C-alpha positions in Angstrom: 5.5 12.9 -8.6 2.5 14.2 -10.5 -0.6 15.9 -9.0 -2.6 12.7 -8.9 0.1 10.9 -6.9 0.4 13.8 -4.5 -3.3 13.7 -3.9 -3.2 10.0 -3.4 -0.5 10.3 -0.8 -2.5 12.9 1.0 -5.4 10.5 1.1 -3.2 7.8 2.6 -2.0 10.2 5.3 -5.6 11.5 6.1 -6.7 9.7 9.2 -10.3 10.9 8.8 -10.6 9.3 5.4 -13.7 7.1 5.3 -12.5 4.7 2.6 -11.4 1.3 3.9 -8.0 -0.2 3.1 -9.6 -2.5 0.6 -11.3 0.3 -1.3 -8.2 2.5 -1.3 -5.5 -0.1 -2.1 -7.6 -1.8 -4.8 -8.4 1.5 -6.5 -7.1 2.2 -10.0 -5.3 5.3 -8.7 -3.3 3.2 -6.2 -2.5 0.5 -8.7 -1.3 3.2 -11.2 0.8 4.7 -8.3 2.6 1.4 -7.7 2.8 0.6 -11.4 4.5 3.9 -12.1 7.2 3.1 -9.5 7.9 -0.3 -10.9 8.1 1.1 -14.5 10.4 4.0 -13.5 12.8 1.6 -11.7 12.9 -0.9 -14.6 12.5 1.5 -17.5 9.9 -0.9 -19.0 7.3 1.6 -20.1 6.9 0.0 -23.5 6.6 -3.6 -22.2 3.3 -3.1 -20.3 4.6 -3.8 -16.8 1.8 -3.4 -14.3 1.2 -3.8 -10.6 -2.1 -5.4 -9.9 -3.7 -5.3 -6.4 -5.8 -8.1 -4.9 -7.4 -8.6 -1.5 -7.2 -11.9 0.4 -7.1 -11.7 4.2 -7.6 -15.4 4.8 -5.1 -17.5 6.8 -2.1 -18.5 4.7 -2.9 -16.0 1.9 0.2 -15.1 -0.2 2.0 -11.8 -0.2 3.1 -11.0 -3.7 4.6 -12.5 -6.8 5.6 -11.6 -10.4 5.6 -13.5 -13.7 8.0 -11.0 -15.2 5.2 -9.1 -16.9 2.9 -8.2 -14.0 3.4 -7.8 -10.3 0.6 -9.1 -8.2 0.3 -7.9 -4.6 -2.2 -9.1 -2.0 -3.1 -5.9 0.0 -4.9 -7.9 2.6 -1.9 -10.0 3.6 -1.1 -10.5 7.3 2.2 -8.7 7.1 0.8 -5.4 5.7 -2.3 -5.5 7.9 -0.3 -6.0 11.1 1.0 -2.4 10.8 -0.9 0.1 13.1 -1.4 3.0 10.6 -2.5 3.2 7.0 0.7 5.1 6.1 2.8 2.2 7.3 0.5 -0.2 5.5 1.0 1.7 2.3 4.7 1.7 2.8 4.6 -2.1 3.3 2.8 -2.5 0.0 5.4 -0.2 -1.7 8.1 -2.5 -0.1 6.5 -5.6 -1.7 6.3 -3.8 -5.0 10.0 -3.0 -4.6 10.8 -6.6 -3.8 9.2 -7.9 -6.9 10.7 -5.1 -9.0 14.1 -6.1 -7.6 13.6 -9.6 -8.9 13.0 -8.1 -12.4 16.1 -6.0 -12.1 18.6 -8.3 -10.4 17.5 -12.0 -10.5 19.1 -14.2 -13.1 16.0 -16.3 -14.0 17.9 -18.4 -16.6 20.6 -19.6 -14.2 18.1 -20.2 -11.4 15.9 -22.3 -13.7 18.8 -24.3 -14.9 19.9 -24.9 -11.2 16.5 -26.3 -10.2 16.0 -28.4 -13.4 19.4 -29.9 -13.0 18.6 -30.8 -9.3 15.3 -32.4 -10.3 17.1 -34.4 -13.0 19.8 -35.7 -10.7 22.8 -33.4 -11.0 24.2 -30.4 -9.0 24.8 -27.1 -10.8 27.2 -25.3 -11.0 29.2 -28.0 -9.2 28.8 -30.7 -6.6 29.4 -29.8 -3.0 32.4 -31.1 -1.0 33.6 -30.7 2.5 36.8 -31.2 4.4 35.1 -31.8 7.8 32.5 -34.1 9.4 29.9 -33.3 6.6 31.9 -35.0 3.9 30.4 -38.5 4.7 26.9 -37.1 4.6 27.7 -35.3 1.4 28.9 -38.5 -0.3 25.8 -40.3 0.7 23.7 -37.5 -0.7 25.7 -37.5 -4.0 25.4 -41.2 -4.4 21.6 -41.1 -4.0 21.5 -38.3 -6.6 23.8 -40.1 -9.1 21.4 -43.1 -8.9 18.6 -40.7 -10.1 16.5 -41.7 -7.2 13.3 -39.8 -8.0 12.3 -39.3 -4.3 15.7 -37.9 -3.6 15.8 -35.6 -6.6 12.3 -34.2 -6.0 13.0 -33.6 -2.4 16.4 -32.0 -2.9 14.9 -29.8 -5.6 12.2 -28.5 -3.4 14.6 -27.9 -0.5 17.1 -26.2 -2.9 14.3 -24.0 -4.1 13.6 -22.7 -0.6 17.3 -22.2 0.3 18.2 -20.5 -2.9 15.1 -18.3 -2.6 16.2 -17.1 0.9 19.7 -16.2 -0.4 18.3 -14.6 -3.5 15.8 -12.5 -1.6 18.5 -11.1 0.6 20.7 -10.2 -2.3 18.0 -8.5 -4.5 16.6 -6.6 -1.5 20.1 -5.3 -0.6 20.7 -4.3 -4.2 17.3 -2.6 -4.4 17.8 -0.6 -1.2 21.2 0.5 -2.4 19.9 1.6 -5.8 16.7 3.2 -4.5 17.4 4.5 -0.9 14.0 6.2 -0.6 10.5 4.8 -0.2 11.4 1.4 -1.8 14.2 0.9 0.8 11.9 2.0 3.7 9.1 -0.3 2.6 11.4 -3.3 2.1 13.1 -2.8 5.5 9.7 -2.4 7.3 8.5 -5.7 5.9 11.7 -7.4 6.9 11.3 -6.1 10.4 7.7 -7.3 10.7 8.4 -10.7 9.1 11.1 -11.2 11.7 8.9 -10.1 14.6 6.1 -12.5 13.4 8.4 -15.4 12.9 7.5 -18.2 15.4 10.1 -18.7 18.0 12.4 -21.7 17.7 10.7 -23.5 20.6 7.2 -22.9 19.2 8.3 -24.3 15.8 9.5 -27.4 17.7 6.3 -27.6 19.7 4.2 -27.3 16.5 5.9 -30.2 14.8 7.8 -28.3 12.1 10.3 -30.5 10.2 13.9 -30.2 11.2 14.8 -28.8 7.8 12.1 -26.1 8.0 13.3 -25.1 11.4 16.9 -24.6 10.3 15.7 -22.8 7.1 13.7 -20.4 9.2 16.7 -19.7 11.4 18.8 -19.2 8.3 16.2 -16.7 7.0 16.2 -14.7 10.3 19.9 -14.6 10.4 20.2 -13.4 6.8 17.7 -10.6 7.4 18.7 -9.4 10.8 22.0 -11.0 11.7 20.4 -12.8 14.7 17.6 -15.3 15.5 14.5 -15.4 17.6 15.5 -17.6 20.6 13.0 -16.6 23.2 13.4 -19.7 25.4 17.2 -19.9 25.2 17.4 -23.1 23.1 21.0 -24.4 22.8 20.6 -27.6 20.8 21.8 -28.9 17.3 19.6 -26.5 15.2 21.8 -23.6 16.2 24.9 -25.8 15.6 23.8 -26.5 12.0 23.0 -22.8 11.5 26.5 -21.8 12.7 28.0 -24.3 10.2 25.9 -22.8 7.3 26.9 -19.2 8.2 30.2 -19.1 6.4 28.6 -20.1 3.1 25.8 -17.6 3.6 28.2 -14.7 4.3 30.3 -15.5 1.3 27.4 -15.5 -1.1 24.4 -13.3 -0.2 25.9 -10.1 -1.5 27.7 -11.5 -4.5 26.7 -10.3 -8.0 27.3 -13.8 -9.3 24.2 -15.9 -8.8 26.4 -19.0 -9.0 28.0 -18.1 -5.7 24.6 -18.4 -4.0 23.9 -21.7 -5.8 27.2 -23.0 -4.6 26.2 -22.0 -1.1 22.8 -23.6 -1.5 24.4 -26.9 -2.5 26.7 -26.9 0.5 23.8 -26.1 2.9 21.9 -29.1 1.5 25.0 -31.2 2.3 25.1 -29.8 5.8 21.4 -30.5 6.3 21.3 -33.9 4.6 20.4 -35.7 7.9 17.3 -33.5 8.2 16.4 -34.0 4.5 16.5 -37.8 4.5 13.2 -38.2 6.5 11.5 -36.0 3.9 12.9 -38.2 1.2 11.3 -41.2 2.7 8.0 -39.3 3.0 8.2 -38.4 -0.7 9.0 -42.0 -1.6 5.8 -43.2 0.2 3.7 -40.5 -1.6 5.1 -41.6 -5.0 3.6 -45.1 -4.4 0.1 -43.7 -4.3 0.3 -40.4 -6.2 1.8 -39.0 -9.3 5.2 -37.4 -9.4 3.6 -33.9 -9.8 1.2 -34.5 -6.9 4.0 -35.6 -4.6 6.1 -32.6 -5.6 3.2 -30.2 -5.0 2.4 -31.7 -1.6 6.0 -31.4 -0.5 6.0 -27.8 -1.7 2.9 -27.0 0.2 4.3 -28.5 3.4 7.5 -26.6 3.2 5.7 -23.4 2.1 3.5 -23.6 5.2 6.4 -24.1 7.6 9.2 -21.9 6.1 8.2 -18.3 6.7 10.0 -17.0 3.5 7.6 -14.4 2.2 7.2 -14.0 -1.5 8.1 -16.9 -3.9 10.6 -16.6 -6.8 9.1 -15.3 -10.0 7.5 -18.0 -12.2 6.3 -17.9 -15.8 4.0 -20.1 -17.8 3.2 -23.5 -16.1 5.3 -22.6 -13.1 8.6 -22.4 -15.1 11.1 -19.7 -14.6 10.3 -16.6 -16.7 12.5 -15.6 -19.6 15.3 -13.2 -18.7 14.4 -9.6 -19.3 16.9 -7.2 -20.8 16.5 -4.9 -17.7 17.6 -7.7 -15.5 20.6 -8.6 -17.6 21.9 -5.1 -17.6 21.3 -4.6 -13.9 23.5 -7.6 -12.9 26.7 -5.6 -13.1 25.5 -2.0 -12.8 26.4 -1.4 -9.2 29.4 -1.8 -6.9 29.6 -4.9 -4.7 27.6 -4.7 -1.4 28.5 -6.1 2.0 26.6 -5.9 5.2 27.9 -7.7 8.3 25.6 -9.4 10.8 26.0 -6.4 13.1 25.2 -4.0 10.3 22.0 -5.9 9.6 21.1 -5.7 13.2 21.6 -2.0 13.1 19.4 -1.6 10.1 16.6 -3.5 11.9 17.1 -1.3 15.0 16.7 1.8 12.8 13.5 0.5 11.3 12.1 -0.3 14.7 12.3 3.4 15.6 10.2 4.3 12.6 7.5 1.8 13.6 7.6 2.8 17.2 6.7 6.4 16.2 3.4 4.9 14.9 2.8 2.9 18.2 1.8 -0.7 18.8 5.1 -2.3 17.7 5.3 -6.0 18.5 7.6 -6.6 21.4 11.0 -7.9 20.5 12.0 -11.4 21.6 15.2 -12.6 23.0 17.7 -13.3 20.2 20.9 -15.4 19.8 23.9 -13.9 18.0 25.7 -16.3 15.7 
């Protein structure tokens, strides 16, 4: 750490500093501070990788994203600004920087792009799902609709697949990043995971607010992947938890695999399990296609799911929304570390440890009742 970075860290810790968060986090010094971290982790000094800070505190404002060349972080986002001290808010931004850097290091953009394009064009990659239980009939119905190249089905499944695969991919790349960089990147990533879980609407509130069935299960899936448990404040015992429990074996087999195809295989099976919840969305998409273009119908569905599924940062995207080209750093990083595995209990323990860090700063959001799967 050079003298300028040490001075910046002192400014972050200084509680008497008169600069606002917006002035400090949007300063060129802070952007260079985060950029140097991303460059050091990826080794991409010659490729112009930068972390650019923005400020948007409006409702629904995004968190962060990358196009594989620059990392964009919204310092005014509601997750970061929910922390009670500037030091924790800075660590939250470092965590978002670490999350996007992890995508550059560990996400296989090429394979993910092929997966989503194949789904939109009416085929499952790397292979079609199949079951030996009660879900096989639903799966066959879903496959038949896809084989017919039903545009409403393909568009809807592609959007749903994008959200499910993003959840699984986020858990994988964050685990890899925390293992490779167990310092400030790890602490920032885990702080954000804790806060995202605490701010996730309870299951009952999602039902009361009219969330789609698919979105509710996707949110439960995200909570389970992050923390090994779900927010069930009102003791709900209905079918949403049953569907989640049936998804869990595919999740646990895939989220720490270094082969992205394992997560895509899991995503396809989760779509099969949730087909009954996806079908109403297909009919909505079909109605929209009667009065809107294919692109408009797709964008509207993406916005609806994006508003309801509390998934954090989107997958990286390149020009015109396509997957970015695979970076050499990402290719090399795919097989550079030993396999990881964290049980649901281990994930709960991690979140418990991070809670202690936030508690020291005060004003931690109270935990809600949870359900163990």
